[in-house]
C-alpha positions as CSV (number, residue, x, y, z in Angstrom):
1,X,-29.4,-36.5,-8.5
2,X,-31.3,-39.8,-7.8
3,X,-32.9,-38.3,-4.7
4,X,-34.1,-35.2,-6.9
5,X,-35.8,-37.3,-9.6
6,X,-39.0,-38.3,-7.9
7,X,-39.7,-34.6,-6.9
8,X,-38.9,-33.1,-10.3
9,X,-42.6,-32.7,-11.4
10,X,-43.4,-31.2,-7.9
11,X,-40.7,-28.7,-8.3
12,X,-42.2,-27.5,-11.6
13,X,-45.2,-26.3,-9.6
14,X,-42.9,-23.7,-7.7
15,X,-41.7,-20.3,-9.1
16,X,-38.1,-22.0,-9.2
17,X,-36.1,-21.9,-12.3
18,X,-33.0,-23.3,-11.0
19,X,-31.5,-25.2,-7.8
20,X,-28.2,-25.8,-6.4
21,X,-27.2,-29.6,-6.5
22,X,-24.3,-31.0,-4.5
23,X,-23.0,-34.4,-6.0
24,X,-23.1,-37.4,-3.7
25,X,-22.8,-40.5,-5.9
26,X,-21.2,-43.9,-5.5
27,X,-19.4,-45.5,-8.3
28,X,-19.7,-49.2,-9.1
29,X,-16.5,-49.9,-7.2
30,X,-17.8,-48.0,-4.0
31,X,-15.9,-44.7,-4.6
32,X,-17.7,-41.6,-3.4
33,X,-17.8,-38.8,-5.8
34,X,-19.2,-35.9,-3.6
35,X,-18.9,-32.1,-3.8
36,X,-17.7,-32.4,-0.1
37,X,-14.6,-34.6,-1.2
38,X,-13.7,-32.6,-4.3
39,X,-10.6,-31.2,-2.6
40,X,-9.3,-34.6,-1.2
41,X,-10.1,-37.5,-3.5
42,X,-9.4,-37.9,-7.3
43,X,-12.4,-38.2,-9.4
44,X,-12.8,-40.0,-12.9
45,X,-15.0,-39.0,-15.7
46,X,-16.2,-42.7,-16.1
47,X,-17.7,-42.6,-12.7
48,X,-20.0,-39.7,-13.7
49,X,-20.8,-40.7,-17.2
50,X,-23.7,-43.0,-16.3
51,X,-25.5,-40.0,-14.7
52,X,-25.4,-37.5,-17.7
53,X,-28.7,-38.9,-19.0
54,X,-30.4,-38.5,-15.7
55,X,-28.8,-34.9,-15.3
56,X,-30.1,-33.9,-18.8
57,X,-33.7,-35.2,-17.8
58,X,-33.7,-33.1,-14.6
59,X,-32.4,-30.0,-16.2
60,X,-35.1,-30.2,-19.0
61,X,-37.6,-29.4,-16.2
62,X,-38.6,-25.8,-16.1
63,X,-37.7,-25.5,-12.4
64,X,-34.1,-26.8,-12.9
65,X,-33.0,-25.1,-16.2
66,X,-30.8,-22.7,-14.4
67,X,-29.2,-25.0,-11.9
68,X,-25.6,-25.2,-10.6
69,X,-23.5,-28.1,-9.5
70,X,-21.5,-27.5,-6.3
71,X,-17.7,-27.8,-6.8
72,X,-14.7,-25.9,-5.3
73,X,-14.7,-25.3,-1.6
74,X,-12.5,-24.6,1.4
75,X,-10.6,-28.0,2.2
76,X,-11.2,-29.9,5.5
77,X,-7.4,-29.8,5.9
78,X,-5.0,-27.3,4.8
79,X,-3.4,-28.5,1.5
80,X,0.3,-27.3,0.9
81,X,0.4,-24.7,-1.8
82,X,3.6,-26.4,-3.0
83,X,2.0,-29.9,-3.5
84,X,1.9,-30.2,-7.0
85,X,0.1,-33.5,-7.1
86,X,-2.6,-32.4,-4.8
87,X,-3.4,-29.3,-6.7
88,X,-3.2,-31.3,-9.9
89,X,-5.8,-33.8,-8.6
90,X,-8.1,-30.6,-7.7
91,X,-7.7,-29.5,-11.1
92,X,-8.7,-32.6,-12.5
93,X,-11.7,-32.9,-10.5
94,X,-12.8,-29.4,-11.3
95,X,-12.4,-30.1,-15.1
96,X,-14.5,-33.1,-14.5
97,X,-17.2,-31.3,-12.6
98,X,-17.3,-28.6,-15.3
99,X,-17.6,-31.3,-18.1
100,X,-20.4,-33.0,-16.1
101,X,-22.2,-29.6,-15.7
102,X,-22.1,-28.9,-19.4
103,X,-23.1,-32.5,-20.6
104,X,-25.7,-32.5,-18.0
105,X,-27.3,-29.2,-19.1
106,X,-26.6,-27.3,-15.9
107,X,-26.2,-23.6,-16.4
108,X,-22.8,-23.6,-14.5
109,X,-21.0,-24.6,-11.2
110,X,-21.1,-23.1,-7.8
111,X,-18.0,-22.7,-5.3
112,X,-17.9,-22.0,-1.6
113,X,-14.6,-20.8,-0.2
114,X,-16.1,-20.2,3.3
115,X,-13.7,-21.8,5.8
116,X,-16.0,-24.0,7.8
117,X,-13.3,-26.4,9.2
118,X,-10.9,-23.5,10.0
119,X,-8.2,-25.0,7.8
120,X,-6.9,-21.5,7.0
121,X,-6.2,-22.5,3.5
122,X,-6.3,-18.9,2.2
123,X,-4.2,-17.3,5.0
124,X,-0.4,-17.2,5.1
125,X,1.1,-19.2,8.0
126,X,4.4,-19.0,9.7
127,X,6.9,-21.2,7.8
128,X,5.3,-20.3,4.4
129,X,7.1,-18.4,1.8
130,X,7.1,-14.5,2.1
131,X,3.7,-13.2,1.2
132,X,4.4,-11.8,-2.3
133,X,6.2,-14.9,-3.3
134,X,3.4,-17.1,-2.0
135,X,0.7,-14.9,-3.8
136,X,2.6,-15.7,-7.0
137,X,2.2,-19.4,-6.3
138,X,-1.4,-19.2,-5.1
139,X,-2.3,-17.1,-8.4
140,X,-0.7,-19.9,-10.4
141,X,-2.8,-22.5,-8.5
142,X,-6.1,-20.4,-9.4
143,X,-5.0,-20.5,-12.9
144,X,-4.4,-24.3,-12.9
145,X,-7.4,-25.3,-11.0
146,X,-9.8,-23.3,-13.4
147,X,-8.1,-23.5,-16.6
148,X,-9.7,-27.0,-17.1
149,X,-13.1,-25.6,-16.1
150,X,-13.0,-23.0,-18.8
151,X,-11.6,-25.5,-21.4
152,X,-14.5,-28.0,-20.6
153,X,-17.2,-25.2,-20.3
154,X,-16.2,-21.9,-21.9
155,X,-19.5,-20.1,-21.4
156,X,-19.8,-21.4,-17.8
157,X,-21.6,-19.5,-15.1
158,X,-19.7,-19.6,-11.9
159,X,-21.6,-18.8,-8.7
160,X,-19.1,-18.2,-6.0
161,X,-21.0,-17.9,-2.5
162,X,-18.1,-15.4,-1.7
163,X,-15.7,-13.8,-4.1
164,X,-14.1,-10.4,-3.4
165,X,-16.8,-10.0,-0.9
166,X,-15.3,-12.8,1.3
167,X,-13.5,-10.2,3.5
168,X,-16.0,-7.4,3.3
169,X,-13.8,-4.9,5.1
170,X,-11.8,-4.5,2.0
171,X,-14.7,-2.9,0.3
172,X,-14.6,0.3,2.3
173,X,-10.9,0.4,2.6
174,X,-8.5,3.1,1.1
175,X,-5.9,0.4,0.3
176,X,-7.4,-3.0,-0.1
177,X,-4.1,-4.6,-1.4
178,X,-2.2,-3.3,1.7
179,X,-4.9,-4.6,4.1
180,X,-4.7,-8.0,2.4
181,X,-1.0,-8.3,2.7
182,X,-1.3,-7.3,6.4
183,X,-3.8,-9.9,6.8
184,X,-1.8,-12.6,5.0
185,X,-4.9,-13.0,2.8
186,X,-4.2,-15.2,-0.1
187,X,-7.8,-15.3,-1.6
188,X,-7.4,-12.2,-3.7
189,X,-4.4,-13.9,-5.3
190,X,-6.3,-17.1,-6.1
191,X,-9.3,-15.1,-7.6
192,X,-6.6,-13.2,-9.7
193,X,-5.6,-16.6,-11.1
194,X,-9.2,-17.5,-11.9
195,X,-9.5,-14.2,-13.8
196,X,-6.2,-14.8,-15.6
197,X,-7.6,-17.9,-17.5
198,X,-11.5,-16.8,-17.7
199,X,-12.6,-16.4,-21.4
200,X,-14.9,-13.5,-22.3
201,X,-17.9,-15.7,-22.5
202,X,-17.7,-16.9,-18.9
203,X,-19.4,-15.2,-16.2
204,X,-18.4,-15.1,-12.5
205,X,-20.9,-14.1,-10.0
206,X,-20.0,-12.8,-6.5
207,X,-22.9,-14.3,-4.2
208,X,-21.9,-11.9,-1.5
209,X,-23.6,-13.5,1.4
210,X,-23.6,-10.3,3.5
211,X,-26.3,-9.2,1.1
212,X,-28.8,-11.3,3.1
213,X,-29.1,-8.2,5.2
214,X,-28.9,-5.7,2.4
215,X,-31.8,-2.9,2.1
216,X,-32.6,-1.8,-1.5
217,X,-34.1,1.3,-0.1
218,X,-30.6,2.4,1.3
219,X,-28.9,1.6,-2.0
220,X,-26.9,-1.1,-0.4
221,X,-26.7,-3.3,-3.7
222,X,-25.6,-0.4,-6.0
223,X,-23.0,0.8,-3.3
224,X,-21.5,-2.7,-3.0
225,X,-21.4,-3.4,-6.6
226,X,-19.3,-0.2,-7.1
227,X,-17.1,-1.1,-4.2
228,X,-16.6,-4.7,-5.4
229,X,-15.4,-3.4,-8.9
230,X,-13.0,-1.0,-7.3
231,X,-11.5,-3.6,-5.0
232,X,-11.2,-6.0,-8.1
233,X,-9.1,-3.4,-9.7
234,X,-6.9,-2.7,-6.8
235,X,-6.2,-6.3,-5.5
């Protein structure tokens, strides 16, 4: 945020009305509060409280009124789904991120479940519980991690770079739930958990990065919207 401040006026000369912001802030005791460590460390609200005035100053600019704070992402190392303490810490961090987004005037939060580090967090592994049983636990984690988000920011906008589009082959499948089970795919169960606790005033946006290559003239956007809604019902 401090890096953005010197450029706020210059950003106002662009057509932008919002940007994505990754947190990367050091607390007075030297602790790093970063979007990139949100899955692996425990944040405190006090650490971000001094940044709220700066955040509000930035989001008052025309170029940043519709900005999003980066939050939930695929972890660098796989987290045991049965580890209550670790998932509790992630839930705490997400609630703090949502509180900060609302207090700082951000329109919402973003999330990026793409598995850059190949941790396989959202795939069943050998030794895990049976698929259906594991999906119940994963869905519970989705509820736990996002219940605090919606408590702190009920009308939040959540921009997920991938949502149901994460495995796009499901969109054209006759039976997406069957395919997810065959792939040991846990992401749909986690998304179900988010939806379980989402209030009516919240908006969850599937960024669908495949759309970089879409052609409006071919009806790609309308087709995919219809497919995503169908998969959402069947998964």
